[in-house]
ZAROFI-124349 format. One line per field, with one value per atom (N, C-alpha, C): residue in three letters; atom name; x, y, z. Coordinates in nm, 4 decimals. Layout:
REM ZAROFI-124349
rest ala_...
atom CA_...
px X_...
py Y_...
pz Z_...
//
This chain:
REM ZAROFI-124349
rest met_met_met_arg_arg_arg_val_val_val_lys_lys_lys_ser_ser_ser_asp_asp_asp_met_met_met_ile_ile_ile_leu_leu_leu_val_val_val_val_val_val_thr_thr_thr_glu_glu_glu_ile_ile_ile_leu_leu_leu_lys_lys_lys_leu_leu_leu_asp_asp_asp_met_met_met_ser_ser_ser_ile_ile_ile_asn_asn_asn_leu_leu_leu_tyr_tyr_tyr_met_met_met_phe_phe_phe_his_his_his_gly_gly_gly_gly_gly_gly_thr_thr_thr_asn_asn_asn_phe_phe_phe_gly_gly_gly_phe_phe_phe_met_met_met_asn_asn_asn_gly_gly_gly_ala_ala_ala_phe_phe_phe_ala_ala_ala_val_val_val_gly_gly_gly_ile_ile_ile_pro_pro_pro_ala_ala_ala_pro_pro_pro_lys_lys_lys_pro_pro_pro_met_met_met_val_val_val_thr_thr_thr_ser_ser_ser_tyr_tyr_tyr_asp_asp_asp_tyr_tyr_tyr_asp_asp_asp_ala_ala_ala_pro_pro_pro_leu_leu_leu_ser_ser_ser_glu_glu_glu_ala_ala_ala_gly_gly_gly_asp_asp_asp_tyr_tyr_tyr_thr_thr_thr_thr_thr_thr_lys_lys_lys_tyr_tyr_tyr_his_his_his_leu_leu_leu_leu_leu_leu_arg_arg_arg_asn_asn_asn_leu_leu_leu_phe_phe_phe_ser_ser_ser_ser_ser_ser_tyr_tyr_tyr_his_his_his_asn_asn_asn_glu_glu_glu_pro_pro_pro_leu_leu_leu_pro_pro_pro_lys_lys_lys_leu_leu_leu_pro_pro_pro_ser_ser_ser_pro_pro_pro_pro_pro_pro_gln_gln_gln_arg_arg_arg_arg_arg_arg_ala_ala_ala_tyr_tyr_tyr_gln_gln_gln_ala_ala_ala_val_val_val_val_val_val_val_val_val_gln_gln_gln_gln_gln_gln_his_his_his_leu_leu_leu_ser_ser_ser_leu_leu_leu_trp_trp_trp_asp_asp_asp_ser_ser_ser_leu_leu_leu_his_his_his_ser_ser_ser_thr_thr_thr_glu_glu_glu_gln_gln_gln_asp_asp_asp_ser_ser_ser_leu_leu_leu_met_met_met_lys_lys_lys_arg_arg_arg_met_met_met_leu_leu_leu_arg_arg_arg_val_val_val_leu_leu_leu_his_his_his_asn_asn_asn_val_val_val_leu_leu_leu_his_his_his_phe_phe_phe_met_met_met_lys_lys_lys_asn_asn_asn_pro_pro_pro_ser_ser_ser_phe_phe_phe_his_his_his_asn_asn_asn_asp_asp_asp_pro_pro_pro_gln_gln_gln_ser_ser_ser_phe_phe_phe_gln_gln_gln_arg_arg_arg_ser_ser_ser_pro_pro_pro_gln_gln_gln_ser_ser_ser_gln_gln_gln_pro_pro_pro_phe_phe_phe_leu_leu_leu_ser_ser_ser_ala_ala_ala_cys_cys_cys
atom N_CA_C_N_CA_C_N_CA_C_N_CA_C_N_CA_C_N_CA_C_N_CA_C_N_CA_C_N_CA_C_N_CA_C_N_CA_C_N_CA_C_N_CA_C_N_CA_C_N_CA_C_N_CA_C_N_CA_C_N_CA_C_N_CA_C_N_CA_C_N_CA_C_N_CA_C_N_CA_C_N_CA_C_N_CA_C_N_CA_C_N_CA_C_N_CA_C_N_CA_C_N_CA_C_N_CA_C_N_CA_C_N_CA_C_N_CA_C_N_CA_C_N_CA_C_N_CA_C_N_CA_C_N_CA_C_N_CA_C_N_CA_C_N_CA_C_N_CA_C_N_CA_C_N_CA_C_N_CA_C_N_CA_C_N_CA_C_N_CA_C_N_CA_C_N_CA_C_N_CA_C_N_CA_C_N_CA_C_N_CA_C_N_CA_C_N_CA_C_N_CA_C_N_CA_C_N_CA_C_N_CA_C_N_CA_C_N_CA_C_N_CA_C_N_CA_C_N_CA_C_N_CA_C_N_CA_C_N_CA_C_N_CA_C_N_CA_C_N_CA_C_N_CA_C_N_CA_C_N_CA_C_N_CA_C_N_CA_C_N_CA_C_N_CA_C_N_CA_C_N_CA_C_N_CA_C_N_CA_C_N_CA_C_N_CA_C_N_CA_C_N_CA_C_N_CA_C_N_CA_C_N_CA_C_N_CA_C_N_CA_C_N_CA_C_N_CA_C_N_CA_C_N_CA_C_N_CA_C_N_CA_C_N_CA_C_N_CA_C_N_CA_C_N_CA_C_N_CA_C_N_CA_C_N_CA_C_N_CA_C_N_CA_C_N_CA_C_N_CA_C_N_CA_C_N_CA_C_N_CA_C_N_CA_C_N_CA_C_N_CA_C_N_CA_C_N_CA_C_N_CA_C_N_CA_C_N_CA_C_N_CA_C_N_CA_C_N_CA_C_N_CA_C_N_CA_C_N_CA_C_N_CA_C_N_CA_C_N_CA_C_N_CA_C_N_CA_C_N_CA_C_N_CA_C_N_CA_C_N_CA_C_N_CA_C_N_CA_C_N_CA_C_N_CA_C_N_CA_C_N_CA_C_N_CA_C_N_CA_C_N_CA_C_N_CA_C_N_CA_C_N_CA_C_N_CA_C_N_CA_C_N_CA_C_N_CA_C_N_CA_C_N_CA_C_N_CA_C_N_CA_C_N_CA_C_N_CA_C_N_CA_C_N_CA_C
px -1.2293_-1.3108_-1.3594_-1.3655_-1.3689_-1.2777_-1.1369_-1.0667_-1.1077_-1.1493_-1.1809_-1.2922_-1.3907_-1.5218_-1.5121_-1.4015_-1.3742_-1.3159_-1.2091_-1.1630_-1.2753_-1.3541_-1.4750_-1.5485_-1.5720_-1.6299_-1.5605_-1.4198_-1.3641_-1.3521_-1.3175_-1.3008_-1.4318_-1.5378_-1.6808_-1.6955_-1.6259_-1.6516_-1.5700_-1.4458_-1.3478_-1.4356_-1.4480_-1.5527_-1.6530_-1.7316_-1.8672_-1.8057_-1.6834_-1.6397_-1.5646_-1.5869_-1.5309_-1.3792_-1.3110_-1.1703_-1.1064_-0.9608_-0.9182_-0.8528_-0.8104_-0.7495_-0.6279_-0.5375_-0.4308_-0.3866_-0.4224_-0.4385_-0.2687_-0.2013_-0.0544_-0.0766_-0.0454_0.0016_-0.1161_-0.1373_-0.2508_-0.2176_-0.0661_-0.0360_0.0989_0.0914_0.2026_0.3304_0.4497_0.5581_0.6595_0.7916_0.8733_1.0196_1.0999_1.2515_1.3417_1.4181_1.5014_1.6408_1.7462_1.8804_1.9161_1.9885_2.0311_1.9485_1.8468_1.8016_1.7165_1.6937_1.6409_1.7365_1.8475_1.9315_1.9839_2.0333_2.0973_2.1337_2.1343_2.1484_2.3226_2.3993_2.5302_2.5805_2.5042_2.5871_2.6166_2.7347_2.7608_2.7792_2.8136_2.8135_2.9280_3.0133_3.1320_3.0816_3.0023_2.9635_2.8188_2.7935_2.6171_2.5589_2.4371_2.3255_2.2198_2.1613_2.0507_1.9072_1.8254_1.7095_1.6023_1.5133_1.3948_1.2911_1.2206_1.0953_0.9860_0.8725_0.7518_0.6912_0.6033_0.5708_0.4215_0.3608_0.2093_0.1147_0.1464_0.0754_-0.0859_-0.1319_-0.2738_-0.3378_-0.2707_-0.2838_-0.4089_-0.4920_-0.5884_-0.5610_-0.4485_-0.3973_-0.2878_-0.2859_-0.1962_-0.0532_0.0671_0.1919_0.2189_0.0927_0.1045_0.0019_-0.0395_-0.1603_-0.2882_-0.3245_-0.4696_-0.5756_-0.6888_-0.7898_-0.7992_-0.8100_-0.8586_-0.9762_-1.0133_-1.1643_-1.1510_-1.0496_-1.0462_-1.0463_-0.9897_-1.0056_-1.1639_-1.2196_-1.3478_-1.4196_-1.4257_-1.4902_-1.4828_-1.3567_-1.3100_-1.3857_-1.3670_-1.4125_-1.5746_-1.6407_-1.7722_-1.8247_-1.7316_-1.7554_-1.7253_-1.6346_-1.5987_-1.6889_-1.7340_-1.8429_-1.9805_-1.9987_-2.1216_-2.0700_-1.9753_-1.9494_-1.9135_-1.9688_-1.9357_-2.0810_-2.1050_-2.2413_-2.2722_-2.1323_-2.1389_-2.0695_-2.0963_-2.0512_-1.8997_-1.8250_-1.6662_-1.6656_-1.5399_-1.4935_-1.4771_-1.4793_-1.4919_-1.3368_-1.3204_-1.1840_-1.1098_-0.9870_-0.8934_-0.8935_-0.8739_-0.8596_-0.7303_-0.7552_-0.6126_-0.5106_-0.3722_-0.2577_-0.2644_-0.2022_-0.1566_-0.0559_-0.0419_0.0608_0.1480_0.2863_0.3731_0.4828_0.5255_0.6629_0.7534_0.8809_1.0038_1.1103_1.1850_1.2957_1.4138_1.4979_1.5856_1.6837_1.7341_1.8345_1.9611_2.0549_2.1882_2.3038_2.3538_2.4524_2.5690_2.6111_2.7490_2.8495_2.8361_2.9302_2.8618_2.9369_2.8828_3.0208_2.9694_3.0562_3.0395_3.1336_3.1095_3.0996_2.9808_2.9837_3.1150_3.1797_3.2872_3.4030_3.4067_3.5285_3.5128_3.3904_3.3799_3.3589_3.3766_3.3696_3.4804_3.5784_3.7245_3.6952_3.6130_3.6020_3.4711_3.4125_3.3035_3.3695_3.3068_3.3491_3.3341_3.4075_3.4056_3.2882_3.1846_3.0452_2.9580_2.9558_2.8569_2.7533_2.6439_2.5185_2.5790_2.6590_2.6912_2.7754_2.8692_2.9630_2.8861_2.8079_2.7124_2.6200_2.5637_2.4805_2.5560_2.6579_2.7837_2.8302_2.8516_2.8702_2.7519_2.6060_2.4998_2.4966_2.5099_2.5008_2.6158_2.7363_2.8371_2.7934_2.7227_2.6688_2.5768_2.4895_2.3713_2.4237_2.4954_2.5681_2.6689_2.7048_2.8104_2.6976_2.5853_2.4767_2.4213_2.3824_2.3247_2.4149_2.5382_2.6353_2.6348_2.6466_2.6504_2.5597_2.5540_2.4214_2.3761_2.4918_2.4384_2.3565_2.3563_2.2769_2.1200_2.0945_1.9670_1.9123_1.9912_1.9546_1.9199_2.0080_2.0030_2.0447_1.9292_1.8985_1.9603_2.0451_2.0909_1.9851_1.9566_1.8769_1.9655_1.8953_1.9752_2.0859_2.0527_2.1808_2.2692_2.2701_2.3807_2.4307_2.4033_2.4403_2.5670_2.6507_2.7620_2.7147_2.5748_2.5170_2.5133_2.5417_2.5218_2.3579_2.2846_2.1540_2.0696_1.9340_1.8238_1.7910_1.8489_1.8139_1.8134_1.9084_1.8943_1.7986_1.7538_1.6693_1.4980_1.5122_1.3880_1.4204_1.5427_1.5675_1.5150
py -4.9460_-4.8405_-4.8211_-4.9230_-4.9094_-4.8475_-4.8566_-4.7525_-4.6415_-4.5691_-4.4412_-4.3813_-4.4895_-4.4628_-4.4474_-4.5424_-4.5300_-4.4224_-4.3450_-4.2233_-4.1036_-4.1239_-4.0106_-4.0166_-4.1289_-4.1329_-4.1034_-4.1126_-4.0683_-3.8868_-3.8359_-3.7051_-3.6420_-3.7079_-3.6262_-3.6441_-3.7447_-3.7415_-3.6242_-3.6150_-3.4876_-3.3525_-3.3232_-3.2111_-3.1864_-3.2884_-3.2832_-3.2254_-3.2743_-3.2333_-3.0851_-3.0200_-2.8765_-2.8643_-2.9847_-3.0055_-2.9900_-2.9349_-2.9175_-3.0597_-3.0656_-3.1874_-3.1461_-3.2290_-3.1918_-3.3465_-3.3424_-3.4375_-3.4794_-3.5681_-3.5816_-3.7172_-3.7098_-3.6464_-3.5743_-3.4607_-3.4318_-3.4370_-3.4142_-3.4362_-3.5339_-3.6255_-3.7203_-3.6466_-3.7215_-3.6705_-3.7775_-3.7298_-3.8031_-3.7420_-3.8213_-3.7677_-3.8176_-3.7303_-3.7469_-3.7607_-3.7938_-3.8074_-3.8833_-3.7868_-3.8595_-3.7847_-3.7471_-3.6651_-3.8261_-3.8947_-4.0016_-4.1118_-4.1332_-4.2509_-4.2796_-4.3952_-4.4475_-4.6112_-4.6639_-4.8206_-4.8246_-4.9010_-4.8925_-5.0245_-5.1329_-5.2553_-5.3313_-5.3829_-5.4506_-5.3865_-5.2605_-5.1663_-5.1058_-5.0335_-4.9326_-4.7972_-4.7262_-4.6229_-4.6218_-4.5697_-4.5256_-4.5000_-4.5286_-4.5147_-4.4283_-4.3214_-4.2629_-4.3498_-4.3491_-4.4334_-4.3233_-4.3324_-4.2482_-4.3136_-4.2669_-4.2980_-4.2256_-4.2875_-4.2256_-4.2139_-4.1006_-4.1115_-4.0469_-4.1273_-4.0788_-4.0963_-4.2299_-4.2508_-4.2405_-4.2900_-4.2518_-4.1302_-4.0346_-3.8822_-3.8494_-3.7642_-3.7033_-3.6580_-3.5687_-3.5304_-3.6532_-3.6884_-3.7919_-3.7167_-3.8114_-3.7532_-3.6915_-3.7268_-3.6369_-3.5206_-3.4960_-3.4110_-3.4288_-3.5404_-3.5716_-3.5840_-3.5484_-3.5612_-3.7094_-3.7597_-3.9022_-3.9235_-4.0407_-4.0781_-4.0247_-4.0119_-3.9698_-3.8197_-3.7646_-3.5981_-3.5575_-3.6373_-3.5751_-3.6226_-3.7398_-3.7561_-3.6568_-3.6106_-3.4979_-3.3739_-3.3387_-3.1903_-3.2094_-3.3236_-3.3429_-3.3165_-3.3611_-3.3491_-3.2376_-3.1671_-3.0216_-2.9074_-2.9413_-2.8402_-2.8279_-2.9234_-2.9426_-2.8420_-2.7923_-2.6949_-2.5622_-2.5347_-2.4181_-2.3473_-2.2347_-2.1703_-2.1412_-2.1299_-2.1171_-2.2373_-2.2540_-2.3498_-2.3345_-2.4448_-2.4510_-2.3811_-2.3428_-2.2871_-2.4165_-2.3906_-2.4890_-2.5617_-2.6937_-2.7309_-2.6994_-2.6772_-2.6499_-2.7714_-2.7612_-2.8678_-2.9676_-3.0848_-3.1700_-3.1328_-3.1540_-3.1196_-3.1767_-3.1341_-3.1861_-3.2854_-3.3726_-3.4666_-3.4349_-3.4546_-3.4464_-3.5250_-3.5790_-3.6572_-3.5727_-3.5974_-3.5133_-3.6058_-3.5298_-3.6173_-3.6166_-3.7067_-3.7654_-3.6258_-3.6354_-3.5381_-3.5702_-3.5192_-3.5656_-3.4850_-3.5241_-3.4291_-3.4203_-3.3033_-3.2762_-3.2330_-3.2057_-3.1678_-3.1718_-3.2033_-3.2273_-3.1740_-3.1136_-3.0801_-3.1698_-3.2343_-3.3166_-3.2111_-3.2335_-3.1499_-3.1495_-3.2874_-3.2662_-3.1954_-3.2173_-3.1197_-2.9878_-2.9233_-2.7901_-2.7245_-2.7957_-2.7574_-2.6610_-2.7013_-2.6004_-2.4646_-2.4184_-2.3081_-2.2237_-2.2671_-2.2263_-2.1490_-2.0067_-1.9394_-2.0217_-2.0061_-2.0800_-2.0758_-2.0114_-2.0007_-2.0508_-2.1036_-2.1108_-2.2123_-2.1860_-2.2870_-2.4504_-2.4877_-2.6194_-2.6746_-2.5689_-2.6396_-2.6228_-2.5391_-2.5508_-2.6921_-2.7255_-2.8490_-2.9536_-2.9706_-3.0484_-3.0768_-2.9841_-2.9872_-3.0306_-2.9705_-3.0388_-3.1964_-3.2452_-3.3780_-3.4563_-3.4020_-3.4803_-3.4766_-3.3666_-3.3837_-3.4632_-3.4838_-3.5674_-3.7045_-3.7292_-3.8675_-3.8966_-3.7865_-3.8195_-3.8610_-3.7852_-3.8013_-3.9343_-3.9943_-4.1118_-4.2284_-4.1874_-4.2953_-4.3038_-4.1800_-4.1939_-4.2437_-4.3482_-4.4010_-4.3181_-4.2348_-4.1499_-4.0401_-4.0032_-3.9037_-3.9345_-4.0689_-4.1161_-4.1304_-4.1816_-4.1834_-4.0407_-3.9461_-3.8155_-3.7032_-3.6670_-3.5949_-3.4469_-3.3799_-3.2689_-3.1446_-3.0380_-2.9283_-2.8479_-2.7574_-2.6996_-2.6086_-2.5443_-2.4676_-2.5538_-2.6764_-2.7541_-2.8133_-2.8086_-2.8969_-2.8107_-2.8991_-2.8066_-2.7784_-2.7758_-2.7557_-2.5819_-2.5234_-2.3490_-2.3361_-2.4303_-2.4004_-2.4851_-2.4442_-2.5306_-2.6269_-2.6994_-2.8311_-2.9310_-2.9572_-3.0777_-3.0687_-2.9376_-2.9359_-3.0034_-3.0560_-3.1438_-3.2855_-3.3140_-3.4684_-3.5255
pz 1.2677_1.2876_1.4522_1.5285_1.6462_1.7530_1.7183_1.7993_1.7574_1.6274_1.6112_1.7000_1.6993_1.7819_1.9033_1.9599_2.1217_2.1316_2.0568_2.0618_2.0823_1.9939_1.9746_2.1335_2.1688_2.3032_2.4094_2.4170_2.5115_2.5158_2.3992_2.3637_2.3956_2.3806_2.4139_2.5335_2.6298_2.7856_2.8166_2.7691_2.8186_2.7910_2.6956_2.6541_2.7516_2.8038_2.8607_3.0108_3.0609_3.1676_3.1791_3.0487_3.0255_3.0408_3.0127_3.0172_2.8747_2.8570_2.7215_2.6984_2.5664_2.5238_2.4470_2.4168_2.3498_2.2259_2.1203_2.0257_1.9760_2.0592_1.9880_1.9330_1.8117_1.7110_1.6464_1.6081_1.5237_1.3718_1.3491_1.2067_1.1862_1.1256_1.0956_1.0242_1.0374_0.9486_0.9638_0.8880_0.8415_0.9181_0.9632_0.9982_0.8814_0.8184_0.7066_0.7577_0.6940_0.7281_0.8808_0.9193_1.0522_1.1904_1.1281_1.2604_1.3523_1.2993_1.3490_1.3845_1.3500_1.3752_1.2391_1.2381_1.1135_1.1058_1.0026_1.0018_1.0138_1.0933_1.1064_1.1445_1.1471_1.1854_1.0272_1.0286_0.9226_0.8145_0.7963_0.6782_0.6960_0.6137_0.6396_0.6813_0.6383_0.6767_0.7290_0.8271_0.8757_0.7439_0.7328_0.6097_0.6985_0.6421_0.6980_0.6987_0.8009_0.7998_0.8052_0.6978_0.7135_0.7893_0.8793_0.9358_0.9486_0.9512_0.9520_1.1119_1.1399_1.2727_1.2331_1.1657_1.1511_1.2564_1.3492_1.4768_1.4445_1.3650_1.3166_1.3439_1.3396_1.3109_1.2584_1.3036_1.2190_1.0885_1.0669_0.9204_0.8935_0.7863_0.7484_0.7386_0.7276_0.6948_0.5615_0.4653_0.3411_0.3544_0.4768_0.5027_0.4367_0.4316_0.3790_0.5190_0.4968_0.6117_0.6191_0.7508_0.7854_0.8325_0.8535_0.8816_1.0545_1.1014_1.2454_1.2431_1.1514_1.1272_1.1114_1.0299_1.0041_1.1236_1.1946_1.3176_1.4157_1.4374_1.5405_1.5049_1.3744_1.3266_1.3467_1.3179_1.3205_1.4929_1.5880_1.7187_1.7710_1.7153_1.7652_1.7156_1.5947_1.5336_1.6286_1.7149_1.7800_1.9081_1.9323_1.9962_1.9812_1.8579_1.7829_1.7745_1.7768_1.7481_1.5903_1.5086_1.3631_1.3155_1.1810_1.1141_1.0892_1.1028_1.0818_0.9424_0.9035_0.7711_0.6818_0.5725_0.4632_0.4424_0.4507_0.4594_0.3252_0.3350_0.2290_0.1336_-0.0058_-0.0841_-0.0393_-0.0625_-0.0339_-0.1156_-0.0531_-0.1403_-0.2687_-0.3688_-0.4993_-0.4816_-0.5458_-0.5609_-0.6794_-0.6683_-0.7612_-0.7899_-0.8971_-0.9038_-0.9225_-0.8478_-0.8382_-0.9228_-1.0015_-1.0488_-0.9510_-0.9752_-0.8949_-0.8672_-0.7480_-0.7413_-0.7141_-0.7768_-0.7999_-0.7069_-0.5976_-0.5283_-0.5874_-0.6330_-0.7027_-0.6047_-0.4688_-0.4068_-0.2504_-0.1416_-0.0351_0.1018_0.2116_0.2990_0.4273_0.5016_0.5996_0.7336_0.8252_0.9363_1.0159_1.0385_1.1231_1.0316_0.9169_0.8449_0.8808_0.8736_0.8541_1.0075_1.1333_1.2654_1.3134_1.2302_1.2751_1.2317_1.1291_1.1212_1.1609_1.2635_1.3522_1.4145_1.4763_1.6074_1.7291_1.8468_1.9526_2.0118_2.0269_2.1195_1.9902_1.8819_1.7797_1.8405_1.7644_1.8105_1.7984_1.6974_1.6740_1.7930_1.8525_1.9239_2.0611_2.0760_2.2211_2.2220_2.1022_2.0704_2.1255_2.0496_2.0750_2.2425_2.2891_2.4542_2.5262_2.4886_2.5371_2.5033_2.4030_2.3791_2.4576_2.4912_2.5306_2.6831_2.7407_2.8779_2.9216_2.8170_2.8303_2.8352_2.7282_2.7074_2.8557_2.9125_3.0521_3.1327_3.1884_3.2608_3.2531_3.1276_3.0946_3.1428_3.1199_3.1515_3.3140_3.3881_3.5284_3.5981_3.6604_3.7388_3.8420_3.9436_4.0385_3.9892_3.8737_3.8196_3.8276_3.7883_3.7913_3.9563_4.0212_4.1735_4.2339_4.2121_4.2333_4.1462_4.0832_3.9683_4.0185_3.9460_3.9475_3.9114_3.9894_3.9337_3.8415_3.7606_3.6466_3.7113_3.8320_3.9171_3.9360_3.9953_4.0281_3.9154_3.7869_3.6680_3.6198_3.5484_3.4818_3.3502_3.3022_3.1670_3.1972_3.0723_3.0689_3.0069_2.9565_2.9195_2.9773_3.0027_3.0777_3.0194_2.9116_2.8388_2.9193_3.0529_3.1244_3.2296_3.2639_3.3617_3.3688_3.2173_3.1840_3.2115_3.2418_3.2380_3.3747
//
């Protein structure tokens, strides 16, 4: 509880200075499939790895209100002239039946049927360029602006 009370003290000081804040993460979540990586060591094919990124967020990964949420809500309510709206009811929990995959199509097997300038091919080009720049030490010593980059999208300008 000490960490949460320390957080309230810090947020209170920020608000007293008439500054704004950003709560990262406000809501926890999960990465499914290959969006977050995969286990690939010692097995014939990579297996997706599900990860949680709750980070002690005010709203839990499941959408539940946490102690931190209630502390922040109480603090923020003191900055309003009117009472805050009533909280929505917590989400209902359900048990789901197992899903059986009947058919699937590999992303790599389906690329040949996409258009030349499709989003997927552009994303793969971006990924290729990012990997190229990560492997090239001169990029880290002399970062290129977007205009000097071979990249067709401004994605690399934030690197």
